[in-house]
N, C-alpha and C positions, 0 to 999 in steps of 0.2 A: 065268214068271206064276205066282203062287201057286195052290196046290190049292184044291178047294172047302173042304175042311176048314181050310185056313188062312185063306181069305177069310172064313169065319165068324167066327173069332178077331178078324181085322182088323176085323170089323163091332161086335162085342160088346164088345171091350175098352173101345174109345173110347166107345162109348154108355154102358157102366157107368161109366166115369170121369166123363163130362160130366153125367150123372144126378147123380152125388155132388157135384158142384162147386156145384149149385144150393144145397145145404146149407152147403158150406164157405166160399162167398161171404159168407154172413152174418155171419161172423166178421170179414171185412174190412171190410164195411159197418157194423159195430158200433164200427169204430175211428175216431178223429178225423182221421185221414190222408184228404186228398181223393182221390176217385175216380181223377182223372187219375194221381196218384202211386202209388195202389195197383197199378193196371194197369201202370203203367210198370215198377215194380219186379218184377211177375211176369215180364213179358216181357225184361226186361233179364236177370234170373236165369235164366229159360228159354234165352236165346241163349248165355249163358257155358256152360251145361250141353251145349247142342248143339254149341258149339265142342269141348269136351272129348270128346263122343261121336264127332265127325268125327275128331279126332286119333286116338282110340283105333282107329276103323275103317279108319284109314290114308287117308282122303279129304281132298283139299287144300281149303283154303278160299279159294284163289285162282280167281277166276271172272272171265269177261270183262266189261269196262266197260259193255258193253250189257246185261248180266245185272243189273248193279247198279242200273241205272235202274228195271228191272222189279221187282227186289227191294225197293227203295225205296218203289215205289208199292204194291207188296203190303203191306209195313209200315204204311205210312199207311192204306190202305184195309181191310185184314183184321185187323190187330192194334192199330190206333189208333182208327179211325172205327166199326168194327163194335162193339167192347167198349165203347167211350165211349158210343155211341149207346144201346146196350142198358141200361147203368146209368142214363142219363139218362131213356130211355123209362119205365123202371119207377117214376120219381118221378112220372109223370103218368098213366100207366095200369097195370092190375094186372098182375103178373107172369104170369098165365095167358094174357093176350092176347098178350104178348110171345112165350109158347111156342107159341100158334097161328101167330103170324105166321113164327117160325123153321120150324115144321112144312111151310109153303109152300115153303121151299127146294128141296123136292124138284122142284117145277115149275119153278123158276128155273134149277135146275141142268140140268134136262132141255132146256130152251130154249138155254141157254149151250153145253150139251154138243152140241146138233145145230148151232148157228150156228158155234162155233169148233173143234169136233173131229169134225164128221161123225158123231156118235153118237146114234142114233135110239133111241127106246124105244116099246114097244108100247102099244095102246089099252088092253090087259088091264093092264099095269103102271100107266098112269095112272088107270085106274079103282080098282084097289087101293090106290093111293097117296091118292086122293081119300077112300076109305073110312077110311084112318088120319088125315087131317087132320080128317074129321068126328068121329073119335073123340077127337081132341085138343079141339075145341070143346065136345063134350058133357062132357068132363071139367071143363073150366073154364066151362061155362056161366054160373053165378051170378056169377063175377067179370065175365065179359064183358058180361052184362045190365046189371051195375050201372055200366059204364063211362061212359055218357052223362051220368051225374049229376056227372062230374068236370069242372070248368071247362076244364082244360087238355088234355082227352082228345084232342083233334085233334092238338095238339103232339106228344103222347106217340105216338100211332098214326103220324105222319109220322117220328118219329125210330125207332120200331120198323122201319118198312118200310125206312128208310134203312139200319139195321143189317142187314137182310137182303140188301138191294141190294150192301152192302160185303162181305158173306160170301160172295156168289155172284160178286163180281168178283175177290175174292181168290182162289177157287177157280180161276178161269179163269187168272188170272196165275201161280199156282205149277204148274198142270198144264202151262202153256206153257213154263215154265222147265224141267220134267222131260223135256218132249218135246225139248228141245234137247240131250238125254243129259247134262244137269248133275246132280250127285248131289243127291238130295232132303235129306239133313241139312244140308249146307252152306247150301243155299237157305234153308231154315228158320231156320237160325242168323242170317244176314244179315238176313232179312226181319223176324224178331222184334227184332233188335237195332235196325234202322232204325225200326221201329215205337215200341220203348221211347224212343229218343233224340228222335222228334217228340212224344210225350206229354210228356216232361221239358220240352222246349223251350215247348211249349203251356202248361205247368203255370207255368214262369217267366214267360213272357209275359203271363199273366193275373194275374200276382200271388199266386198260390196257393203258390209257392214249392217247395222240396224237403222233404217232411215224411216221417217215419217213425215207426214204433211198435215198441219192442223188448219189448211183453208177450208171453208165450208164446203165446196165443190168434192174435195177428196173424201172428207170426213162423211158427208151425206151419202156418196156413191158407195164408201166402204160399208156404211151401215145397211143400205138397201141390198148389197151383194151378200152381206153376212146374213141377215135375217131372212130376207124372201128368196134370194138366189142360192143359198145353203142350206139354211134350216128348213124352211117351208117346203122349197122345192124337192129337196132330196128325201125328206120324210114321206112326202106323198108320192114321190116317183118309186120308191122301193116298196111302199105299199100297193102299188099298181103291179110292180113287177112280181110281188109275192102273189097277188090274186090273178094275174092273167099270163105271167112268165116274162121273161126279159126280152124275147123278141118283140112281143106286143108292145110292151113300155117302151121299146127303143123307136116306136113310130112317132115318137115325139119329135124326132130328129129331122122327119120329112116335113113337117108343119112349122116348125120353128122359124126356118128362113122366111117363109111366107109372111109370118105376122112380124118379124124383125124388120124386114123391108117395108111393111106398112107404117111401122113406127118411125123408120127412117125417112119415109116421104114427108111425114108430119114434122119431125124435128131437125132434119139435116138436108132436107131439099131433095131427096132421091126422087127420080121420075121414072115411071115403068116405061118399058117397051112392049111392042107386040110379043115378041119372045117370052119375056118375062111375065107378061100376063098369061101367056099360054102354059108357062110352066107353073105358076101359081095355080091355075085351074087344074092341070094335071095332077098336081100335089094333092090338092084338096079331094078331087074325085077318087083318087088312088086311096087316099087315107079312108074315105067313106067306105069303099068296098073291103079294104084291108080289116077294118073295125066291123064291118058285118060278119065278115067271114070269121073274125075272133069270136063273136058271141055265139056262134052256132054250135 
């Protein structure tokens, strides 16, 4: 079991990485490469890197056949359905609303943790988490308020909720595999590999083909998303989920939007409003109380 100090690092490193990926993904979206291809290349590269990491750690990639069924399901749900749904949702609703939906993962993970792993959370934790979600709502309120003017907002909302559901299911599947005493890194390597293959097959089947972009902005952003946004972040995130439970690990979704907007202020010219600053403050205060509850 990691120490309290180590668990804090397990929380903050993935949080900081995933907050930065909001900006880095823009370089992928600016490319003519279809989303299906870009996400597939990301997880294909991540899978290869995880294979190398497993070899370096002396961990075998030979896992039981029954595990491969679950890993294939994980790849399709977590690394295909989840990410594809997020990208597609943002075509129909503001990214801020997607961020709010993902902050709700803390409740989805709390429910799944209770149902599948017998892990309960206190009312105080849920109250603090609710404050964090409310903070995210305040941050993005102008975008959320304008959502109704979009003709396909309902579709986007459905896709966003589907992405959250996929992420919650993916968490359950991965943690189920680790509870069988199987090593985490090979599990992630196979899962991401299956997810990439599924996306590539879907791309070929849809007629989009296999496209790639050799321009530096695309290559560097792809490398960052694969190495840090996939390998480093997911390994540490699931170690955190193993140590503290999926609900507490999902608190990353409460603070990621705050940090992402600070990055946006530096690189994209975003300017905070009084309401967004209040939302940021509420999210951070709520996170503080939620994590204090989590360690008692």
